[in-house]
N, CA, C and O of each residue as an XYZ file, in Angstrom:
628
protein
N      -3.793     -6.941     24.056
C      -3.726     -7.272     22.570
C      -2.350     -7.831     22.141
O      -1.272     -7.291     22.388
N      -2.512     -8.849     21.545
C      -1.271     -9.653     20.905
C      -0.362     -8.905     19.916
O      -0.842     -8.004     19.229
N       0.888     -9.235     19.824
C       1.595     -8.613     19.044
C       1.350     -8.356     17.444
O       1.832     -7.519     16.681
N       0.495     -9.314     17.264
C       0.286     -9.949     15.629
C      -1.113     -9.327     15.370
O      -1.699     -9.680     14.347
N      -1.588     -8.603     16.045
C      -2.991     -8.135     15.693
C      -3.028     -6.582     15.971
O      -2.322     -6.055     16.830
N      -3.955     -5.867     15.132
C      -4.011     -4.449     15.302
C      -5.478     -4.191     15.693
O      -6.438     -4.940     15.870
N      -5.270     -2.621     15.775
C      -6.622     -1.918     16.068
C      -6.895     -0.905     14.903
O      -6.071     -0.102     14.466
N      -8.461     -1.109     14.378
C      -8.642      0.092     13.463
C      -9.885      0.657     14.111
O     -10.775      0.108     14.760
N      -9.673      2.018     13.719
C     -10.794      2.813     14.315
C     -11.304      3.812     13.346
O     -10.591      4.093     12.382
N     -12.449      4.374     13.493
C     -13.298      5.177     12.971
C     -14.204      5.930     13.731
O     -14.748      5.422     14.712
N     -14.472      7.328     13.315
C     -15.518      8.151     14.244
C     -16.199      9.119     12.891
O     -15.756      9.429     11.785
N     -17.359      9.369     13.547
C     -18.027     10.387     12.895
C     -18.863     10.942     13.737
O     -19.313     10.282     14.673
N     -19.255     12.439     13.512
C     -20.395     13.134     14.012
C     -21.832     13.079     13.456
O     -22.294     13.556     12.419
N     -22.492     12.254     14.585
C     -24.092     12.196     13.913
C     -24.467     12.985     14.588
O     -24.029     13.269     15.702
N     -25.867     13.759     13.676
C     -26.434     14.686     14.136
C     -27.997     13.754     14.899
O     -29.022     13.520     14.258
N     -27.886     13.576     15.581
C     -28.730     12.709     16.554
C     -28.481     12.351     18.048
O     -27.401     11.907     18.438
N     -29.517     12.566     18.833
C     -28.988     12.051     20.268
C     -28.482     10.750     20.514
O     -28.710      9.805     19.758
N     -27.752     10.663     21.627
C     -27.058      9.514     22.003
C     -28.077      8.468     22.094
O     -27.869      7.480     21.389
N     -29.351      8.479     22.958
C     -30.271      7.670     23.115
C     -31.051      6.759     21.812
O     -31.723      5.729     21.857
N     -30.613      7.674     20.608
C     -31.298      7.144     19.323
C     -30.441      6.391     18.635
O     -30.767      5.443     17.920
N     -28.962      6.916     18.889
C     -27.850      5.703     18.193
C     -27.770      4.461     18.738
O     -27.687      3.418     18.089
N     -27.801      4.589     20.313
C     -27.903      3.353     21.182
C     -28.858      2.308     21.002
O     -28.586      1.108     21.044
N     -30.108      2.855     20.777
C     -31.282      1.930     20.511
C     -30.959      1.489     19.163
O     -31.068      0.266     19.082
N     -30.657      1.954     18.249
C     -30.366      1.798     16.859
C     -29.486      0.349     17.123
O     -29.795     -0.714     16.584
N     -28.654      0.472     17.795
C     -27.430     -0.709     18.111
C     -28.255     -2.167     18.675
O     -27.909     -3.297     18.332
N     -29.495     -1.843     19.677
C     -29.989     -2.577     20.316
C     -31.395     -3.481     19.590
O     -31.844     -4.521     20.071
N     -31.849     -2.891     18.521
C     -32.995     -3.168     17.927
C     -32.380     -4.223     16.591
O     -31.458     -3.878     15.852
N     -32.993     -5.331     16.507
C     -32.435     -6.168     15.637
C     -32.849     -5.548     13.978
O     -32.080     -5.343     13.038
N     -33.922     -5.409     14.032
C     -34.581     -4.752     12.847
C     -33.840     -3.473     12.129
O     -33.738     -3.207     10.932
N     -33.345     -2.754     13.328
C     -32.228     -1.567     13.200
C     -31.073     -1.896     12.355
O     -30.687     -1.495     11.257
N     -30.602     -2.830     13.288
C     -28.959     -3.508     13.138
C     -29.171     -3.878     11.411
O     -28.380     -3.535     10.533
N     -30.210     -4.516     11.239
C     -30.043     -5.017      9.796
C     -30.110     -4.087      8.707
O     -29.645     -4.257      7.580
N     -30.892     -2.824      9.259
C     -30.983     -2.040      7.865
C     -29.326     -0.904      7.844
O     -28.941     -0.351      6.814
N     -28.665     -0.801      9.072
C     -27.762      0.226      8.957
C     -26.378     -0.412      9.130
O     -25.349      0.193      8.832
N     -26.392     -1.572      9.590
C     -24.928     -2.026     10.143
C     -24.024     -2.762      8.848
O     -22.821     -2.513      8.777
N     -24.496     -3.427      8.114
C     -23.742     -4.197      7.009
C     -23.192     -2.860      6.584
O     -23.773     -1.815      6.875
N     -21.992     -2.900      5.847
C     -21.274     -1.996      4.940
C     -21.920     -1.849      3.642
O     -22.710     -2.738      3.324
N     -21.678     -0.659      2.652
C     -22.069     -0.695      1.500
C     -21.796     -2.179      0.843
O     -20.867     -2.910      1.189
N     -22.847     -2.517     -0.246
C     -22.701     -3.641     -0.889
C     -23.144     -4.865     -0.179
O     -23.100     -5.946     -0.766
N     -23.538     -4.779      0.961
C     -23.708     -6.149      1.615
C     -25.316     -5.923      2.486
O     -25.809     -4.839      2.799
N     -25.930     -7.383      2.749
C     -27.075     -7.182      3.577
C     -26.666     -7.967      4.831
O     -25.574     -8.482      5.074
N     -27.866     -7.942      5.627
C     -28.005     -8.444      6.783
C     -28.815     -9.630      7.144
O     -30.034     -9.502      7.028
N     -28.393    -10.651      7.522
C     -29.390    -11.460      8.129
C     -28.842    -11.785      9.920
O     -27.721    -12.046     10.357
N     -30.114    -11.636     10.594
C     -29.579    -12.210     11.870
C     -30.294    -13.206     12.343
O     -31.524    -13.164     12.318
N     -29.498    -14.411     12.925
C     -30.106    -15.728     12.985
C     -30.444    -15.707     14.847
O     -31.264    -16.465     15.366
N     -29.672    -14.746     15.572
C     -29.891    -14.765     17.068
C     -29.308    -13.501     17.448
O     -28.139    -13.197     17.211
N     -30.259    -12.674     18.122
C     -29.510    -11.481     18.868
C     -30.623    -11.359     20.360
O     -31.845    -11.489     20.432
N     -29.765    -11.111     21.251
C     -30.106    -10.748     22.592
C     -29.234     -9.836     23.196
O     -28.156    -10.118     23.718
N     -29.818     -8.580     23.090
C     -29.126     -7.173     23.491
C     -28.899     -6.809     24.659
O     -29.056     -5.603     24.850
N     -28.540     -7.500     25.639
C     -28.237     -7.405     27.075
C     -26.868     -7.910     27.326
O     -26.266     -8.685     26.583
N     -26.313     -7.281     28.714
C     -24.711     -7.466     29.024
C     -24.653     -9.109     28.994
O     -25.571     -9.652     29.610
N     -23.950     -9.741     28.528
C     -23.811    -11.339     28.261
C     -24.528    -11.898     27.361
O     -24.286    -13.094     27.195
N     -25.512    -11.341     26.575
C     -26.199    -11.948     25.756
C     -25.370    -12.248     24.247
O     -24.324    -11.693     23.908
N     -25.928    -12.999     23.666
C     -25.338    -13.580     22.470
C     -25.810    -13.107     21.006
O     -27.005    -12.829     20.904
N     -25.041    -12.992     19.917
C     -25.834    -12.542     18.901
C     -25.070    -13.620     17.816
O     -23.974    -14.149     18.004
N     -25.873    -13.779     16.742
C     -25.341    -14.398     15.220
C     -25.801    -13.696     14.029
O     -26.951    -13.295     13.849
N     -24.749    -13.570     13.172
C     -25.447    -12.561     11.647
C     -24.643    -12.984     10.845
O     -23.640    -13.640     11.122
N     -24.950    -12.700      9.931
C     -24.635    -12.846      8.400
C     -24.331    -11.605      7.682
O     -25.358    -11.037      7.308
N     -23.338    -11.060      7.399
C     -23.078    -10.249      6.034
C     -22.911    -10.718      4.572
O     -21.853    -11.191      4.158
N     -24.080    -10.550      3.772
C     -23.571    -11.042      2.715
C     -23.791    -10.121      1.432
O     -24.736     -9.345      1.292
N     -22.697    -10.348      0.467
C     -22.843     -9.645     -0.645
C     -24.007     -9.467     -1.229
O     -24.757    -10.437     -1.111
N     -24.610     -8.177     -2.079
C     -25.647     -8.037     -2.779
C     -25.595     -8.743     -4.002
O     -26.320     -9.565     -4.562
N     -24.047     -7.933     -4.362
C     -23.682     -8.435     -5.672
C     -23.099     -9.785     -6.075
O     -22.076     -9.679     -5.399
N     -22.981    -10.902     -6.628
C     -22.068    -11.807     -6.655
C     -20.793    -11.525     -7.264
O     -19.996    -12.443     -7.457
N     -20.537    -10.364     -7.575
C     -19.312    -10.025     -8.565
C     -18.689     -8.953     -7.612
O     -19.004     -7.769     -7.733
N     -17.891     -9.337     -6.758
C     -17.251     -8.182     -5.683
C     -15.789     -8.228     -5.609
O     -15.316     -9.216     -6.171
N     -14.921     -7.413     -5.058
C     -13.694     -7.415     -5.039
C     -13.048     -8.169     -3.697
O     -11.874     -8.537     -3.677
N     -13.729     -8.303     -2.868
C     -13.281     -8.687     -1.763
C     -13.920    -10.252     -1.160
O     -15.042    -10.293     -0.654
N     -13.102    -11.421     -1.286
C     -13.997    -12.492     -0.783
C     -14.391    -12.539      0.551
O     -13.593    -12.162      1.409
N     -15.653    -13.000      0.906
C     -16.345    -13.371      2.226
C     -15.333    -14.250      3.106
O     -14.387    -14.882      2.637
N     -15.673    -14.188      4.396
C     -14.711    -14.850      4.986
C     -15.168    -16.141      5.606
O     -14.382    -16.942      6.111
N     -16.638    -16.333      5.542
C     -17.053    -17.594      5.835
C     -17.247    -18.520      4.420
O     -16.987    -19.720      4.506
N     -17.607    -18.083      3.398
C     -17.828    -18.308      2.173
C     -17.372    -17.241      1.301
O     -16.939    -16.179      1.750
N     -17.478    -17.550     -0.159
C     -17.170    -16.676     -1.191
C     -17.609    -15.233     -0.860
O     -16.870    -14.271     -0.650
N     -19.110    -15.276     -0.854
C     -19.943    -14.363     -0.845
C     -20.386    -13.916      0.577
O     -21.297    -13.089      0.544
N     -20.035    -14.204      1.595
C     -20.870    -13.893      3.032
C     -19.616    -13.960      4.256
O     -18.586    -14.615      4.092
N     -19.884    -13.243      5.370
C     -19.233    -13.446      6.424
C     -20.135    -13.886      7.431
O     -21.172    -13.225      7.489
N     -20.015    -14.887      8.296
C     -21.044    -15.313      9.317
C     -20.064    -14.982     10.336
O     -18.845    -15.092     10.210
N     -20.709    -14.558     11.380
C     -20.030    -14.195     12.573
C     -20.920    -14.095     14.165
O     -22.114    -13.797     14.133
N     -20.383    -14.306     15.203
C     -21.090    -14.610     16.173
C     -20.117    -13.721     17.266
O     -18.970    -13.284     17.177
N     -21.242    -13.671     18.432
C     -20.339    -12.472     19.324
C     -21.233    -12.610     20.647
O     -22.229    -13.323     20.774
N     -20.649    -11.759     21.607
C     -21.332    -11.544     22.912
C     -21.178    -10.094     22.989
O     -20.257     -9.405     22.549
N     -22.448     -9.672     23.749
C     -22.245     -8.176     24.443
C     -21.614     -8.093     25.669
O     -22.207     -8.473     26.679
N     -20.516     -7.659     25.718
C     -19.403     -7.611     26.682
C     -20.163     -6.730     27.870
O     -20.463     -7.087     29.009
N     -20.352     -5.564     27.264
C     -20.592     -4.329     27.793
C     -21.697     -3.583     27.112
O     -21.692     -3.538     25.882
N     -22.782     -2.908     27.898
C     -23.625     -2.180     27.387
C     -23.831     -1.129     28.664
O     -24.091     -1.449     29.824
N     -23.644      0.204     28.136
C     -23.656      1.507     28.911
C     -24.489      2.438     28.130
O     -24.266      3.090     27.110
N     -25.601      2.303     28.968
C     -27.086      3.037     28.189
C     -26.504      4.638     27.874
O     -26.061      5.416     28.718
N     -26.663      4.904     26.225
C     -26.289      5.767     25.811
C     -24.755      6.087     25.729
O     -24.489      7.201     25.276
N     -23.798      5.359     26.063
C     -22.560      5.608     26.225
C     -21.555      4.689     25.579
O     -20.580      5.186     25.015
N     -21.697      3.580     25.615
C     -20.865      2.378     25.111
C     -21.413      1.222     24.978
O     -22.075      0.635     25.834
N     -21.136      0.829     23.816
C     -21.320     -0.791     23.563
C     -19.745     -1.853     23.320
O     -18.801     -1.412     22.665
N     -19.722     -2.995     23.849
C     -18.663     -3.650     23.727
C     -18.975     -4.605     23.126
O     -20.103     -4.963     23.463
N     -18.348     -5.493     22.057
C     -18.851     -6.801     21.522
C     -17.558     -7.324     21.351
O     -16.504     -6.764     21.048
N     -17.853     -8.628     21.627
C     -16.563     -9.773     21.443
C     -17.120    -10.469     20.305
O     -18.258    -10.923     20.421
N     -16.376    -10.646     19.034
C     -16.997    -11.282     17.901
C     -15.993    -11.986     17.296
O     -14.785    -11.749     17.299
N     -16.686    -12.995     16.706
C     -15.653    -14.332     16.239
C     -16.428    -14.856     14.887
O     -17.496    -15.469     14.868
N     -15.715    -14.508     13.885
C     -15.883    -15.269     12.359
C     -15.886    -16.550     12.052
O     -14.810    -17.147     12.064
N     -16.900    -17.128     11.769
C     -17.073    -18.682     11.153
C     -15.975    -18.535      9.939
O     -16.170    -17.670      9.086
N     -14.997    -19.255      9.877
C     -14.058    -19.390      8.724
C     -13.345    -20.461      8.829
O     -13.011    -20.738      9.981
N     -12.948    -21.261      7.883
C     -12.027    -22.316      7.722
C     -10.708    -21.787      7.613
O      -9.774    -22.554      7.845
N     -10.467    -20.566      7.290
C      -9.289    -19.871      6.962
C      -8.702    -19.262      8.585
O      -9.290    -18.347      9.161
N      -7.574    -19.887      9.112
C      -6.834    -19.308     10.461
C      -6.504    -17.939     10.294
O      -6.087    -17.412     11.325
N      -6.569    -17.230      9.318
C      -6.158    -15.692      9.140
C      -7.551    -15.054      9.824
O      -7.345    -13.913     10.238
N      -8.776    -15.477     10.015
C      -9.844    -14.975     10.265
C      -9.997    -15.147     11.920
O     -10.734    -14.400     12.564
N      -9.207    -16.231     12.541
C      -9.344    -16.874     13.693
C      -9.430    -15.564     14.825
O      -9.145    -14.390     14.589
N      -9.859    -16.083     15.978
C      -9.857    -15.279     16.997
C     -10.666    -14.304     17.382
O     -11.374    -13.993     16.424
N     -10.944    -13.567     18.478
C     -12.001    -12.644     18.785
C     -11.763    -11.516     18.648
O     -11.080    -11.100     19.584
N     -12.070    -10.533     17.674
C     -12.077     -9.310     17.729
C     -13.073     -8.455     18.651
O     -14.263     -8.764     18.715
N     -12.564     -7.410     19.335
C     -13.195     -6.809     20.324
C     -13.721     -5.566     19.670
O     -12.849     -4.831     19.207
N     -15.144     -5.123     19.517
C     -15.441     -3.942     18.638
C     -16.001     -3.151     19.930
O     -16.846     -3.621     20.692
N     -15.467     -2.017     20.049
C     -16.129     -1.129     21.129
C     -16.239      0.230     20.515
O     -15.353      0.875     19.955
N     -17.763      0.613     20.767
C     -18.256      1.437     20.268
C     -18.630      2.607     21.465
O     -19.366      2.382     22.426
N     -17.790      4.208     21.111
C     -18.198      4.826     22.055
C     -19.214      5.897     21.659
O     -19.024      6.323     20.519
N     -20.230      6.431     22.303
C     -21.013      7.655     22.104
C     -20.618      8.948     23.211
O     -20.537      8.786     24.428
N     -20.414     10.143     22.555
C     -20.057     11.276     23.192
C     -21.137     12.146     22.632
O     -21.390     12.413     21.457
N     -21.787     12.574     23.877
C     -22.525     13.574     23.276
C     -21.781     15.278     23.264
O     -21.153     15.792     24.190
N     -22.051     15.796     22.117
C     -21.719     16.798     21.836
C     -22.750     18.114     21.384
O     -23.949     17.979     21.137
N     -22.075     19.271     21.344
C     -23.334     20.344     20.970
C     -24.247     20.155     19.900
O     -25.403     20.571     19.821
N     -23.450     19.326     18.898
C     -24.875     19.471     17.598
C     -24.938     17.894     17.388
O     -24.852     17.548     16.209
N     -25.061     16.971     18.248
C     -25.279     15.311     18.238
C     -24.272     14.775     19.268
O     -23.970     15.115     20.412
N     -23.799     13.652     18.292
C     -22.997     12.575     19.428
C     -21.888     12.206     18.415
O     -22.111     12.024     17.218
N     -20.665     12.109     19.004
C     -19.689     11.775     18.212
C     -19.773     10.425     18.404
O     -19.987     10.131     19.581
N     -19.665      9.366     17.536
C     -19.560      8.150     17.616
C     -18.005      7.453     17.124
O     -17.415      7.696     16.072
N     -17.665      6.740     17.973
C     -16.221      6.072     17.549
C     -16.270      4.651     17.631
O     -16.702      4.151     18.670
N     -15.853      3.850     16.594
C     -15.940      2.430     16.637
C     -14.292      2.144     16.518
O     -13.534      2.592     15.658
N     -13.970      1.267     17.635
C     -12.799      0.744     17.627
C     -12.645     -0.627     17.780
O     -12.942     -1.259     18.794
N     -12.031     -1.214     16.440
C     -12.097     -2.718     16.708
C     -10.210     -3.088     17.076
O      -9.169     -2.666     16.573
N     -10.529     -4.107     18.233
C      -9.164     -4.447     18.555
C      -8.964     -5.772     18.205
O      -9.931     -6.477     17.918
N      -7.699     -6.248     18.192
C      -7.545     -7.660     17.694
C      -7.809     -7.995     16.461
O      -7.968     -9.190     16.211
N      -7.898     -7.171     15.586
C      -8.408     -7.368     13.958
C      -7.580     -8.743     13.533
O      -6.363     -8.843     13.690
N      -8.342     -9.697     13.022
C      -7.616    -11.092     12.485
C      -6.498    -10.626     11.251
O      -6.888     -9.864     10.366
N      -5.826    -10.869     11.255
C      -4.744    -10.632     10.281
C      -5.422    -10.753      8.461
O      -5.066    -10.077      7.496
N      -6.233    -11.603      8.501
C      -7.048    -11.892      7.045
C      -7.824    -10.776      6.916
O      -8.177    -10.842      5.739
N      -8.282     -9.851      7.357
C      -9.018     -8.882      7.185
C      -8.059     -7.524      6.882
O      -7.544     -6.831      7.759
N      -7.956     -7.329      5.521
C      -7.326     -6.249      4.996
C      -7.482     -4.681      5.603
O      -8.549     -4.069      5.555
N      -6.622     -4.300      6.005
C      -6.712     -2.877      6.740
C      -7.597     -1.991      6.055
O      -8.673     -1.685      6.569
N      -7.175     -1.465      4.722
C      -7.793     -0.827      3.758
C      -9.272     -0.950      3.717
O     -10.079     -0.052      3.959
N      -9.586     -2.492      3.292
C     -11.295     -2.892      3.518
C     -11.775     -2.755      4.793
O     -12.989     -2.578      4.899
N     -10.994     -2.802      5.956
C     -11.919     -2.671      7.048
C     -12.201     -1.435      7.293
O     -13.312     -1.093      7.697
N     -10.976     -0.402      7.024
C     -11.312      1.036      7.260
C     -12.677      1.520      6.565
O     -13.492      2.276      7.094
N     -12.776      0.981      5.355
C     -13.542      1.575      4.289
C     -14.996      0.606      4.968
O     -16.024      1.244      5.194
N     -14.980     -0.481      5.171
C     -16.112     -0.890      6.129
C     -16.636     -0.294      7.197
O     -17.866     -0.291      7.262
N     -15.804      0.401      8.370
C     -16.235      0.822      9.475
C     -16.702      2.451      8.773
O     -17.822      2.816      9.129
N     -16.178      3.119      8.124
C     -16.564      4.404      7.820
C     -17.962      3.965      6.928
O     -18.889      4.762      7.074
N     -18.181      3.031      6.201
C     -19.451      2.954      5.591
C     -20.823      2.613      6.556
O     -22.010      2.915      6.434
N     -19.982      1.749      7.679
C     -21.245      1.615      8.586
C     -21.408      2.989      9.296
O     -22.580      3.278      9.537
N     -20.747      3.627      9.567
C     -20.881      5.115     10.508
C     -21.637      6.001      9.599
O     -22.316      6.871     10.145
N     -21.640      5.927      8.089
C     -22.313      6.486      7.445
C     -23.833      5.969      7.222
O     -24.699      6.824      7.035
N     -24.129      4.816      7.234
C     -25.151      4.175      7.432
C     -26.010      4.487      8.674
O     -27.226      4.678      8.650
N     -25.224      4.514      9.753
C     -25.672      4.816     11.075
C     -26.448      5.887     11.164
O     -27.575      5.948     11.654
N     -25.383      7.316     10.341
C     -26.151      8.677     10.672
C     -26.958      8.777      9.655
O     -27.697      9.746      9.830
N     -27.251      8.032      8.304
C     -28.321      7.866      7.682
C     -29.508      7.642      8.393
O     -30.381      8.503      8.504
N     -29.587      6.310      8.969
C     -30.627      5.875      9.583
C     -30.959      6.755     10.929
O     -32.170      6.875     11.112
N     -30.274      7.280     11.735
C     -30.268      7.867     12.761
C     -30.906      9.291     12.879
O     -31.697      9.681     13.738
N     -30.270     10.127     11.594
C     -30.791     11.557     11.466
C     -32.233     11.734     10.974
O     -32.531     12.851     10.551
N     -33.040     10.898     10.976
C     -33.923     10.863     10.319
C     -35.048     11.726     10.814
O     -36.102     11.788     10.181
C-alpha cells in the first residue's frame, strides 16, 4: 500500500450461511439489488464472476439532489475491475478502478471481502485498500456500512 493511500474497513454479522452470501456476490441480478449504497442504484455493463474475470458497472444517485458528487459525472460512479481471487464461501478479492477525469480518484483500489462462519451466521468484513484520496473517509465508511446492511437484508430473507 502506498503512503498516501488509506484502508477503510467495515464488518457485520449476517444471519445467513456463507454460501448464500458468496452467491449474492457472484450473481449480477443480486449485486444490482444489494451492492449500491443507500440512495444509489446499480447498472451492470459486464460481469464475469470467475477468477480473472472482469466487471464494469455504474452506481448512480436516485435523487439528482445529493450531498456528494459522483466520481465519473455529477450523478454517477462508473467503475471496472477484475475478480483477483475467489475462494468459495470464504473470500472475494476485487481490483477496482473508477472512471474519472479527476486524478484524486485514480489508481486501483483493492476490495477484499472475508466471510467467516460463526455460530449465528457469517461475519462479513469488507476491507478497501489503497482508497483514492478523492473518496472522503466518512462517506466511504457510510457507504460500506450501507452496503453491508443491504447485503444482510438481501441474504437474511
